C-alpha positions, -999 to 999 in steps of 0.1 A, spaced: -91 -101 -106 -118 -125 -93 -133 -133 -59 -127 -98 -46 -143 -92 -12 -151 -57 2 -127 -45 29 -133 -55 65 -126 -30 93 -113 -32 127 -108 -4 153 -77 -3 176 -85 -6 213 -77 25 234 -51 5 254 -30 0 222 -30 38 216 -9 44 248 28 41 253 46 18 277 43 44 304 6 49 299 7 83 282 -11 89 249 9 81 219 0 92 183 4 57 170 -15 64 138 -38 89 122 -58 60 109 -86 46 131 -95 19 107 -76 -3 82 -89 -21 52 -80 -58 51 -86 -69 15 -86 -104 1 -78 -106 -36 -77 -135 -60 -54 -132 -89 -64 -154 -118 -43 -160 -149 -54 -183 -178 -32 -200 -203 -52 -203 -235 -29 -228 -252 -32 -253 -223 -68 -243 -214 -57 -241 -177 -61 -215 -151 -40 -207 -120 -51 -185 -91 -35 -169 -61 -55 -156 -32 -39 -132 -7 -46 -105 19 -35 -69 16 -35 -43 44 -27 -6 40 -21 16 70 -10 52 75 12 56 105 19 89 122 52 101 108 68 110 142 60 77 158 91 55 157 79 29 182 79 0 158 66 -26 184 37 -3 193 29 2 156 31 -35 149 7 -42 178 -17 -16 165 -16 -28 129 -22 -64 140 -52 -57 162 -77 -86 157 -51 -107 141 -57 -98 105 -27 -118 92 -21 -100 60 2 -114 33 13 -80 21 14 -48 42 18 -12 28 27 15 53 25 52 46 45 79 65 69 53 80 101 70 90 117 41 110 143 18 96 126 -8 74 144 -38 90 133 -27 125 97 -25 113 99 -59 96 112 -75 128 84 -60 149 58 -71 125 73 -106 125 74 -107 163 38 -96 168 22 -116 140 43 -147 145 50 -150 107 81 -139 88 78 -105 72 105 -89 51 110 -54 39 108 -47 2 141 -47 -17 156 -14 -28 142 7 1 175 13 19 172 50 25 141 72 30 133 91 -2 100 107 8 65 98 19 55 67 -1 40 33 6 67 10 21 59 -27 14 64 -57 37 56 -92 27 54 -127 42 84 -146 30 67 -179 32 42 -168 6 63 -146 -16 97 -142 -31 108 -107 -39 124 -104 -74 132 -67 -73 120 -34 -61 128 2 -53 118 36 -42 121 70 -61 115 105 -49 88 123 -70 103 152 -90 74 174 -80 69 205 -58 51 184 -31 34 199 0 42 187 35 75 171 26 88 151 -4 68 123 -19 81 89 -31 69 60 -51 76 24 -40 74 -7 -62 83 -44 -57 78 -75 -79 67 -105 -59 65 -141 -70 40 -164 -51 59 -195 -41 33 -221 -47 19 -209 -81 48 -187 -94 22 -160 -102 38 -126 -103 25 -94 -86 37 -59 -89 28 -39 -58 38 -7 -40 22 28 -39 26 63 -29 13 90 -5 -1 121 -23 2 157 -12 -28 171 6 -37 207 -5 -66 229 6 -90 230 -23 -71 202 -41 -40 201 -63 -48 177 -91 -18 186 -113 6 181 -85 -10 148 -76 -8 137 -112 29 145 -111 33 124 -80 14 95 -95 33 96 -127 65 90 -107 53 57 -93 34 47 -124 66 51 -145 81 23 -124 50 2 -124 50 4 -162 87 -5 -164 81 -36 -143 50 -45 -164 73 -43 -195 99 -65 -179 74 -90 -163 45 -90 -189 24 -117 -170 25 -98 -137 -6 -82 -123 -6 -49 -104 -22 -40 -71 -11 -9 -54 -21 12 -23 -16 44 -5 -29 74 13 -41 96 -16 -56 124 6 -88 124 -14 -119 104 -21 -120 81 -51 -146 103 -67 -124 132 -74 -118 140 -111 -81 133 -108 -87 97 -95 -115 91 -119 -91 100 -146 -65 76 -131 -90 48 -132 -91 53 -170 -53 55 -172 -52 93 -177 -25 110 -156 -24 142 -176 3 140 -201 10 103 -192 -13 74 -202 -11 41 -185 -31 10 -176 -67 9 -163 -74 1 -127 -104 -2 -104 -111 3 -67 -109 -32 -53 -111 -23 -16 -145 -6 -19 -138 14 13 -170 33 22 -160 46 56 -136 72 68 -100 61 71 -89 93 90 -96 99 127 -114 132 118 -140 114 96 -149 122 61 -147 100 30 -121 73 27 -87 87 16 -67 55 19 -72 31 -10 -62 -2 -26 -65 -3 -64 -58 -30 -89 
């Protein structure tokens, strides 16, 4: 990855946090979203050439009981961020309805990831701009873990950038939140989504990976520090880094950032 810029933040206006009849609406537990621009660079040694793809990624955690897709789309698109890829956590509305609302508000065509037909648990549902990306395959799988606060899921999708043919594997998950932490449980939930990332990396060896989600913990916890090194307990995988560099709270109650974008 090159040309990575720190996240920028925007705060939704109070008027967007009200419903059509003017009453308060829990549109999102997030008060800020990270809009991250990434440049994916691949070199071909034999030809001594380099291709690159720059794109914007936005991750947002919606309130699980909010099914007002047009209100959510308006909140997500405050200040016209125009992301190329969107990851939504806690989304419980039909994917096609959310894609239509994002398209209507942003005035650009968003599609829902393939393979996410039925809700499997709290994960990171992916939406992408179809003028920039072609989806090759994707899916969602419930984590076989004793998760807290409802079942957890891992999402994945393989995207091909239309102008450069660069491949990207994206997706993510939403980890359980436990008082005092639950690293072994969180590792179990991460192993679920990583097993699919690794399967896609084996099938598409030139693809890069950038994933996102509400991890319910700061990036400095021992569990996430281990994940950066590819250590998920009894599962070992690829290295990653924090590319969003989020240094402010992503939850309305403050604290360290718990929503992240890694690559």
